[in-house]
N, C-alpha and C positions, 0 to 999 in steps of 0.2 A: 411730204418728205422730198427735199431737193438735193441735187448734187452739191458737193462741197469742194471749194478750192482752199487748200491749206498751204500756207507758207511755213515750211518746216525744214529745219537744218539737219542734215545727216552727212557723215563723211563721204566724200566723192559722189554725192547725189545732187541732181538739179533741185533747187529749193522749192519748186511748185509741185504740189501733189493734188491730183483730182480723185475724189472719192465718189463712187456712185451711191444711189439711194440706199443701198443696204449696208453702206459703210466700208466697203472694200475698195482698195486702190485700183483705179482704172487706168491711170496714166501718171507718169512722173516726167513731165516736159511741158513746153508751152502748148496751151490748147489753141485750136484754130482761131478763136476770137481774139487772141492776144498776139498771134504770130506776126502781124504787120508792125508791131511796136519794137523797133530796134533798140530804143533807149531802155525799155523794160528788160529786154533780153540781156543787154549788156550789164544792166543793174544786177540781174540774177546771177550772171556769170561772175561778176565782181564779188557778190555776197558769198557765192560758193567758194571762190578762191580764197577769200579772207578767212572764211570758217575753216577750210581745209588747212590753212596755215597755222591754226591753233594746235594742230597735231604733229607729233613727230612720227614718221613712218619710214622705217628702213629695215634692213635685213634682221637686225637684232631686237628692235623695240617698236612697239606701237603705243604711244602715250599722248594724253591730252596735256598740252603745255599752257593753253589759254592764249589770249591776245598778247602781242608783243608790247602794247602800250595802251594806256587809257584812251588815247585818241583813236586807236584802231577799233576798240570796243565801241566807242561813240559813233564812229563812221559806219560800222556794221549796223547798229541799231537805227541810225538815220536812213541808211539804204533800205533796210527792211520796212520801215514806216512808209518811205516813198513808194516802194514796190507795191505794198499793200494798197495805198491810195490809188495808184494807177490801175491795179487789177479791179478794185472795187468800182471805180468810175467807169471802166471799160465794160465790165460784164453786168453792171446794174443789179437787177433783182433776179437774173437768170440762175445765179449760184449763190449759195451761202459762202461768204469769204471770211477766212479767219487767219490769224497769225499765231504760231505757237512760240511764244517767247521762251518758254521753258526749254525748248530744244537748243537754244543758244548756249545754255549752261548745263545741259543734261550730263555732260561728261566732266564737269568741274567738281572735283572732290570737296572743295572748300564750301560748296553750297548744300552739302548733305544736311 
C-alpha cells in the first residue's frame, strides 16, 4: 500500500492532495519532491484560480456558475493533464498518482 498523490479540485484549495497509506489526507500543498518546479507550481495556481472563478462567492450568495466559456473549460482540462504528467514523471513509482476528473464537475447541477 503506497502513498497517493491526487489532483483534486475544491473551492479555495490547492489542487494537490497527499494521502498516506491508510487513506487519510496528509498534506494539501506541493510535496518536497515537486517544490523545485516553478512551472508546476504556477500551473497548479492557475488551475486553482480558474476553478475558483467558476463560483460566485459574495455576502449574499455562494453558487457554482461553471466556466465562462468552452475555451476556459478546455484550458483547465489541458492544464490538469499537463500537471498530472509532470507529477507522474517527477515522482515515478514512489507514489500512486491520480487525477479526479469528477471533481471538476462535482458542483455542476447539469451533470446529476
